[in-house]
Phi, psi and omega in degrees: 000316182300323176298316184292320175302318183294314182296325176300313184295319177297313177302317181295322182293318180297323176299318178295313184296321184284341185277056184298334180271359182286148177276168174293333178296312180291316183296321183300322179293319182292316188275318181294143175098242186310317183294321176067190188294332183298313180285329174303312179300314183297310183294314181298317181298327181276311182288317185267022182051042174089349184269338183297327178280355182260003179243159174123143183297150177270106182254340174086334181230161179294140179273134180297155184296322179298319180294320175302323180293317181292320179292322178299322175299318181292323184284325169308308179298317178296322178294319179296319181293319180293328183292347178276351186269127178298137175082002182256122176265120184249131178229157173262125178226177177242157182261186183294342182261003180083017184259151182291141179221171187236128179246120177245120182254131177245126179294131178298333179292337179277321187279317187225162174277172186299128179069017189233152177245009180272129182290134175293159175304313179296325178294320178301316181297319176299308181294329174298317178293321181295314184294308184289317188271343181241292187294316184289340179269355182219063184292345182271003174263131175277160187224134174237135182239124178241132176250147179221157175230175170277188182258018184287145183278167181257146179300139179059025179236148175286170180299322184289321179294318185293317175308312180291325178289327174291324175298313179299314181299317181294328177291318179295320180291317176304315183291326177298319179291317179300311177304317180290322177296321176298322183292340179267009174104359176294134181291136178302329181287343183281328181270107189269331181218135171230113187215140176260125183243014172059227185267004181284162180053055178294146177260356186209171182288113181291349179279356177239149179297322181296320181289315178304320181293326174291327184285339175279102190201165173233122184251134177240122182257132176243124184213162187297130174281168175301322182294318178302317182294324178288327174295316178299321183289332178276350179080022183251003183287125181262000000 
């Protein structure tokens, strides 16, 4: 029986992975409910570079398939809105509850100058549009912001000092993004986590310039709040 259950989970995950053309609505119905948080963590860990399993409201019980479909529709809409923002790379991921979420990645080269955490004017324009056209239109979604750097060392610094400086810089950049979004009217309660993770969790090869550029990034996750989940379970989510 355990083998059958494990294979069912694997088959469900494979269906999600292969369904590149599937909407969040369809995936929400597949993942929400029977799969529960275990499948959500599995899928999120692969699609979201390990971060999908780290986000999501603490609801305590598995979310029903019907609620997953309603939440998926909301996430489809939010993803489409985010795709209209210049400089934003939009992906579909899953959260800790197995529910659909939206990951928006901003290249640090677009947001900041080298070694700096001050937002450029073009970055402010993009983040303003993101705040007003996406986050402020979806106030029932929670937000997590992660900042990253590449693994390059700092001049006149030891390896340990460089690691810490990269960690500090990533925190400052994540905080700069959060602060600017708040200045654009995003409510403080909507942003649940702002964290710099330095050179950890690279998404590309740090031995190449192109790879290092991909690793210098700020990720913004949008996922269902507890309120949204409750409304979806009650069938009242619009």
